[in-house]
C-alpha positions in Angstrom: -7.9 -35.2 -11.7 -6.6 -38.7 -12.0 -9.5 -41.2 -12.4 -9.4 -44.9 -13.2 -12.2 -47.2 -14.4 -12.3 -50.8 -13.2 -14.7 -53.7 -12.8 -16.4 -53.7 -9.4 -15.4 -56.2 -6.8 -17.6 -57.7 -4.0 -15.9 -55.4 -1.5 -17.1 -52.4 -3.4 -20.8 -53.1 -3.0 -21.4 -51.0 0.1 -20.0 -47.9 -1.7 -22.0 -48.8 -4.8 -25.2 -49.0 -2.9 -24.4 -45.7 -1.2 -24.1 -44.1 -4.6 -27.4 -45.6 -5.7 -29.0 -44.0 -2.6 -27.4 -40.7 -3.5 -28.9 -41.0 -7.0 -32.3 -41.7 -5.5 -32.1 -38.4 -3.5 -31.1 -36.6 -6.7 -34.1 -38.2 -8.5 -36.4 -37.0 -5.8 -37.2 -40.5 -4.6 -35.0 -40.8 -1.4 -37.1 -43.7 0.1 -37.3 -45.7 -3.2 -34.2 -47.8 -2.6 -35.4 -50.9 -0.8 -32.7 -53.4 -2.0 -30.4 -54.0 1.0 -26.7 -54.4 0.9 -27.3 -58.1 1.5 -29.5 -58.1 -1.7 -26.7 -56.5 -3.6 -24.2 -59.0 -2.3 -26.4 -62.0 -3.1 -27.3 -60.8 -6.6 -23.7 -59.8 -7.4 -22.6 -63.4 -6.5 -25.3 -64.7 -8.7 -23.9 -62.6 -11.6 -27.3 -60.8 -12.0 -25.5 -57.5 -12.7 -22.1 -56.1 -13.4 -20.7 -52.8 -12.4 -17.8 -50.5 -13.4 -16.5 -48.1 -10.8 -14.6 -44.8 -11.3 -12.0 -44.4 -8.6 -9.7 -41.6 -7.5 -7.3 -41.8 -4.6 -8.8 -45.1 -3.6 -12.3 -43.7 -3.3 -15.2 -44.7 -5.6 -16.6 -41.5 -7.1 -18.9 -43.0 -9.8 -20.5 -46.2 -11.0 -22.1 -47.7 -14.1 -24.3 -50.7 -13.1 -25.5 -52.8 -16.0 -26.7 -56.3 -17.1 -27.3 -58.3 -20.3 -30.8 -58.3 -21.7 -32.6 -59.4 -24.9 -34.3 -57.3 -27.4 -36.8 -59.2 -29.5 -36.2 -56.8 -32.3 -32.4 -56.5 -32.2 -31.0 -59.5 -30.2 -28.5 -59.2 -27.4 -28.4 -55.9 -25.6 -26.8 -54.4 -22.5 -29.1 -52.5 -20.2 -27.5 -49.6 -18.2 -29.4 -49.5 -15.0 -27.6 -46.6 -13.3 -24.8 -44.2 -14.2 -23.9 -42.2 -11.1 -21.1 -39.7 -10.4 -21.1 -38.3 -6.9 -22.0 -34.6 -6.8 -18.5 -33.3 -6.0 -17.0 -34.9 -9.1 -19.7 -34.1 -11.7 -18.7 -32.1 -14.7 -15.1 -33.4 -14.7 -15.5 -36.1 -17.4 -16.0 -39.0 -15.0 -19.5 -39.8 -16.5 -18.0 -39.8 -20.0 -15.3 -42.2 -19.0 -17.9 -44.6 -17.4 -20.2 -44.4 -20.3 -17.4 -45.1 -22.8 -16.2 -48.0 -20.7 -19.8 -49.4 -20.6 -20.2 -49.1 -24.3 -16.8 -50.8 -24.9 -17.8 -53.6 -22.6 -21.1 -54.0 -24.4 -19.3 -54.3 -27.7 -16.8 -56.8 -26.2 -19.8 -58.9 -25.1 -21.1 -58.7 -28.7 -24.3 -56.8 -27.8 -25.9 -55.0 -30.8 -27.6 -52.4 -28.6 -27.1 -50.5 -25.4 -30.1 -49.1 -23.7 -30.9 -47.0 -20.7 -33.4 -44.4 -19.3 -33.2 -40.8 -18.3 -35.8 -38.7 -16.5 -37.5 -36.1 -18.7 -36.6 -33.2 -16.4 -32.9 -34.1 -16.2 -31.8 -31.9 -19.1 -28.1 -32.0 -18.1 -28.1 -35.8 -18.6 -30.2 -35.6 -21.8 -27.7 -33.1 -23.2 -24.8 -35.3 -22.1 -26.2 -38.5 -23.7 -27.1 -36.7 -27.0 -23.5 -35.3 -27.2 -22.3 -38.8 -26.8 -24.3 -39.8 -29.8 -27.2 -41.5 -28.1 -30.8 -41.3 -29.3 -33.2 -40.1 -26.6 -36.6 -41.7 -27.5 -39.4 -39.5 -26.1 -42.4 -41.6 -27.2 -42.0 -44.5 -24.8 -43.5 -44.7 -21.3 -42.1 -46.8 -18.4 -44.4 -49.5 -17.2 -43.8 -51.5 -14.0 -45.6 -53.6 -11.5 -44.4 -54.4 -8.0 -44.4 -58.1 -7.1 -45.1 -59.8 -3.7 -41.4 -60.7 -3.4 -40.4 -57.1 -3.4 
């Protein structure tokens, strides 16, 4: 399969959001995506996030959505929010291409750390990340608080 990785464009946002919705279903939270396409469009224009897309035959089959962040211990880091490959293309190396491209972008942006999360039950993803040389920290818990704006 021929697959290319490129930076996302504004016109890709509808397909990007659809893949995020596919991920939410996979992660057993189908109603959790509340950000609208308009939100994606506004925040993309504000440069709040960046995204790489995997494409084959003019169709987006995977994404890697990320943004710059700051680690008080390490300095500049890149946070990988979502890495998604649509179900029909999983296991064909697309995720590896996206992750490698994200890590390369992170180095180009002079980040000293790349960080992301994985669900504890997603053993396929955990195995994949460990094979890529990533450290899966099991001692940290997610903490979040919804705000009135969301």
